N, C-alpha and C positions, 0 to 999 in steps of 0.2 A: 520515588527517587531513593536510591540506596547510597549510603555513605561508604566510600572505599575504606577498608581497614588494612593496616599493615599486616603482613603475614606473621604468624607466630614464629618465634625463635625455636629451632629444633635443638634440644639438649640431649646428647647421646651419652649415656653412662655405661661404660664397659666394666662389668662387675665380675668379681671372682667369688668362688664358693666360700662361705663362712667368713666374709670380710666385713668387719664392723664399720669401716670407713665407707664401704659401698652402700650398706643399708642406711647409714647416716646421710650420705649424699642424696640418695633417692628421697628420703624423708624431707630434707631441706628444700630440694627442688620442687617436690609436690606441694609443699606449703607455699612456696613462691609462685607456683602456678595458679594460686587463688587470686593473686594480685597482678600478675603479668601474663601476657599471652605467650606462654612457652609450652612446647610439646615435649614431654619428657619420655625418652626411649631408653629402656634398659636392655643391654645386649650382653649376654653371658660371654665371658672370655673363652669359654670352651667351644663356642660355635664358630663356624667358618668366618662370619663377619667380625666377630670379636677377635679372633686370631689375626685377621688381616689388619684390623685397626691397631692392635698392639704391635704388629710388625712394622707398620707405617710410622707410628708415633713414639714407639719405644719408651713407654712410661716406666719410671723406676719403681712405682708403687701403684696399687689399685686403690680406688677406681681411676680409670682414665675418663675424663670429662671433656667432651667436645661441644662447642656451640656452633651450629650451622656448619659442621664438618671441620672446624678449626680447633686446634688444641687450646684448652682453657686451663686445665689443671690435672694433677694426678696426686694420689694420696688424699689426705683429709681435705674436704672441700673448703676453700678459703671464703668465709662468709662475707667479709668486707669487700673483697675483690668481686664476688658475685653480685652483691648489692649495688656496687658502683657500676658494674657492667649492665645490669638490668635497668638501672635508672637512666643510663646513657643510651641504651640500644633497644630496650623492650617496650612494647606498647602495653599500657595499663589495661587491665580487664575492665570492660564496661558492663555495668550491672543494669539490666532492664527493670521496668517497674515491678516485675514479679520477683525481683532479687535473684534472678538466675544468671550466673556468669555466661557470657557469650563466647568466651574463648574455648577452643577445642584442645583438650589434653588427653593423653592416654599414658598408661604405664604398662610396659610389657613388650 
């Protein structure tokens, strides 16, 4: 018998070239992906999907961060807001007896 698990939150980060806030957001999100079931996607602002997301959400600064397609933030990633959101909406990562996280994550 399998136990149903909640789907991972999809966090999309629309990044710009040479953006230190973008690199920082990816780092923070990847560290949080060790504790919560989140799927981190990096989308360059120069690609078609990135341009479309920027046109839709019109962020004043990079990076644009979306959670499950909804606007979360732009500019420096707000750590407290992220922590509060993950605590309220994300499923913690379950570690099996081999200490291998069971949550699927990718970057790129």
